[in-house]
N, C-alpha and C positions, 0 to 999 in steps of 0.2 A: 503492499499500500505507500510507503514510504517513496518508492521511486515516483509511483501515478504522481502524487501529490507534489514532486519536485518538476513535473512536468506543466504543472501551471500558470504558467507564465507564457507559455506558448511563443508563437512569433507571427510575426506580419505576413500581408499577402507578400510576394514575390515582387520585387521590381520586372520590369518587362526586360531590360537586359539581362537581369538573372536568369530570367525563362529562357531567354532565348541561348544564354549558356548554358543552361542545362541542356538545352535540346542538342546542341552541338555536341557535349559531351558524353552524354548516354547515345549517342550513335545516331543519330541526323532520323529521316524518314525511315519508315518501318510500316510493313502490311502485318495483318496478323485477323484474329477471329473470336468474338463471341462464345466461351466453349462453357459446354456441358457434357459430359459423358455419356452416350447413347442410352445408359440405361437406367438415367433416372429420370424421375418425371418431373421434377421440380427441385433444389435448389436444397430443401429439406434433405429428400432424398440424398442429394450428393455430398450433404457434409455429415450428416448421423453416422456413426459407430458401425450399425451393422449393415450399410449401403456404401460407405464409404470404398467406392470400387477400384484401388489400384491397379490391377492388371489393365481394366477397360481406359482407366487414366493412360496409363502408362502406354497403351498399345496407339490409342485415339489421339494423344498427344506427339507420337510418331508421325502419324498420317500431315500434320501438321508442320512439324517438322521438316517434311520430304518435300516442300513445296516451299519454304523458305519463309513461311510466318514465323516472325521475331516475338508475339507479344499476343497475350489473351485477355480476352475480359473478364473475370470472373464473380458469380454475386455470391455476395454470405448472406448471411440470417442471422439476428442476433438472439433465437428462441433455439439454436443449436449452440451458442456462445454460451447461453446463461444456463443451458441444462449442465454443461460440462468446461467450464475456460480453459483449465489446463488442456483437456483431450484435445478440446475444438480445436488450438494454437500447436497443439504435435501433428494433428490432419494437415492443418496448413503446411505446418513444415514439413511434412512429406510431399506435400504437392509441390510445395514449390521447389526440392529437390527432384520430382520429376522433371518438373518444368524445366530446369534451368539444367538438367543433363540432355537436353533436345537443344538447347543453346535460346531457350524461348523465358522471356521476363513475363509478369504479371499485374495487371490492371486489378486490385479488386475495387469489386462495389461493397457499399456496407449496407444503405436501404434502397428499397425501391415500389415504388406503388402501382408498378402493375399486375395484372389480372385477380385473379382468384381472391375478394377479400380477407379471405384469412387461412392460418397456416395452422395446423398441429404439429407437434413432435410423434413420434411411431411409425408405424407404417404409412405408404403414404396411398390414396385412393389411384387405382389405373388409370391410366391416360384411356379419355372419351374415344375412340375410335373417329378417327379423320380430323378432330378440331384441334386447332394448332395451339398450342401451348395450353393445354386445356386443364391443370393441376397446378400450373406455378402459380405463385401466394404473392401478398404484396408483402413489404418488412418494412418497417411493422406493419400490422394490420388495418383495415378497416376500421376496427373501435381502437385502435391504440395508439394511432400515429399523430394524434393530436389530444392526447391523455395525457395535460404535465403531471402525472402522478407516475408515470413509467420515466418522465425524461432522466431524473438521475441512474433508472439502471438503462439507459441508451447511451450516458454521457460512459459510466464504467466502461460501456460494451466499446465505445470509444478510442477510448485511453488505453484500454485493456490492448485492444487488436492492433490498433494504429501503434500504439507504444512499444509492441514486442517489435516490432516488425519495421519501424521506421529509420531506424539507417541501412535495412535488409538492400544491397544491389540486384535481388532479386526480384524485388517488388519496384515497378517505373512508376504508378503514378497510382494515387487514391481519388478513387470515384464516391466522391461521398453519397450522392443520392440519383438513384437513375429515375427519369421524367420525374418530377415531382410535380405534384398538382395530377399526376395520370386517373384513371378510375374517378373522373369526375369530383375527384379533390380542389381542383384550383385553388386560388388561392389560402385556401385553408391549411394545403404543406407548408406555408412560407412562414412561418414560428418554428418547426423543426427543420427546414434546410437553413436556419439562419445557423441556428444554435449547432446542428452538423458541422458548417466550417467553421463553428468556433469552438467546437471538441475535436475537429481533426487540426486545429491549431496549437489547441492546448498538446497534443499527445507529440507537435513538433517533428514532424516527419522530413528527414534529408530528399524524400520524394514529390512531385508537385502534387495539389491539390486543388480539384474538379469538379463541377457537377456540369453536367452536360445536355445543353439547349435544346428544347424536340418540336415544342409546338408554337408557331411562329404567331399566333393572332391574339387580338388584343388583351384576350383577356388574359392571358399568359404574360403580358408587359412586364406586369411589377415581380413576378419569378424570373424571369428573362434578365431582366438588368441585376438583378441580384446576383445569378449566377455568373453572368460575365462580367461582373465589377469584381466579384471575389474570387474567382479560378486563377491559379496560378498559370495553369495551359489551358487554354478555349480548348473544349470538345461541343461537338452539336452530333446530332441524328438527321440524317436526311435520305428517306427513302423516295426518292425522286428522280426523273432524265437526266440526263446531261446536261440541257441547258439550266434548270431549275437550280441543278446540285451546283452546279459554277455560279451563278449568283449569291446561293447560299454561301459558297467557299468564298467570294470576295467580302460578302459583310464580316464575315469571321474574323477575314484576317485584317480587318482595319484597327482590332485591338493591338495589332501589334503584340502579340504574344504566340506562339507557339501554337498550331493548332492540330487537333485528333478527334478525326469524323471515326465516332466509337459506336456507331450503328450505320449501316446503308446495306444494300445488296438485296432485291426483293424482286426477281428477272419476271413477273407478271407486271411490275411499277417499271419495267424499264430503268433498272436500277441494277446494271450487271459488271463485272469485270470485266468483261472484254473494253466497256466505255469507260469505266470509270475509274478502276486504277491507275491509266495513264493520264490523266484526268487530274487524281487527288496528287500524282507523282509530281506533274508540272506543275501545279503549286505550290509545293512540298507540305502537302498536310498530308498526316500517317493517317491508319484507313484500318480501320476495323469492322469486317462484315458479320453479320449477325448468323453463326449458326458452323458445327462444322461437319458432325456426324448425324447422318437420318437417325432418328431413335424416337423414346420416348415422347419427346417434346411435340413431337409431329408440326412442327414446323417445314416440314415440306409441302403439311398443306397450308394456304392462305388464310391472312387475319381475319377474313369472313366465313372458312368454312364449316360445316353444318355434320351431326354426327351421321355415317355413312355415305360420305359424299366419295366417290374411287380418287385411287393413286391419282394425281393430276402429273400430265405428262412430260410440261416443266414445273419443276420444284419451284417454290415458294422462297426458300432459305436452303441451308447445308450444303456442301460441299461434296461430300463422300458417302457412299453405303457402308455400313456396318466394317466388312471386309475390307474396306483399304480401297473399293473400285471407285473412281470418279463418276461421279453425274454426266459430268460436262468435259471429256480430255480435252477439247481445245480451251476449257476458260485454265484449267493447270498447266498449259500453254504460255498462257496473256499473263499470269499469278507471276510462274518460274520468269519469264523476260523483266522483271522487276526486282521482284524478292531476291533473285537465284542471276544478277547479270551476265558473269563469266563464265556461268552454263546456260546460258541461254539458248532457246529451241528457237528456231528458224522455218 
């Protein structure tokens, strides 16, 4: 406890100069993916002791290594930490060791406003057939995210988890809140978002702190302004065609900080590897697509999928089948031409 109390002074937001120096010294431009093993239906199943699937994680991160991905974005959940903080951090350590053995660093996500309103510990429900992310859960849940009585617990989660890995070079960045305001929370998420930044700074990480903007409508203006004005490195989500994505990139670059698109790639929406990786690379904007291996999250199906829909001929997200076969070999060619240029395929 004493070590956590010693962190309470915290740090300020990085200057633009320091942030840009970090980007250069950390290796510069990268491509990567959001990752959950194909055997997990949600983050709770991924991280609980009984279902923490080391063989699958090891195998599937090998697929990411094979196409030159250098960063993975991985979601955490305070319920698993609360159950057993020491064991949870040990599993995080195991995960980081596996990822780094593949030459991959990790962006951890601390909170998340997306999908099902409540999660629970223990065995997780089976995926609903054909339904995109049918059992993914909000973190904290819809009944907890604005419960101020729980804020001391969330602060302890931040200080403990970020504090444990705050100088660990295997962690590239802390994404403290995914899509705040989603699930119709909108501005009700702002108090927790502000505290998440405060707690992350109190943990004093050597890595940048960020929260990615994702909804650009007027009702999200206050949330977006806070995220953009407090992030060390700018992150954003954009599932759109080249023209709209380029406009978004140019807007994000006006902040003068390193920029990472931490979610993109939805084939039916014309957000594609073959068009977007060259685009991101040309602006020196790093890029993290949604999904790696088709599995229990059902993210090969679109957001609007319904139970019983047939497997789409064109996957929405994801890159590989569970056996490592690519959905589209031409996509692999494009990815490698940017991630492994000395081994470029023409």
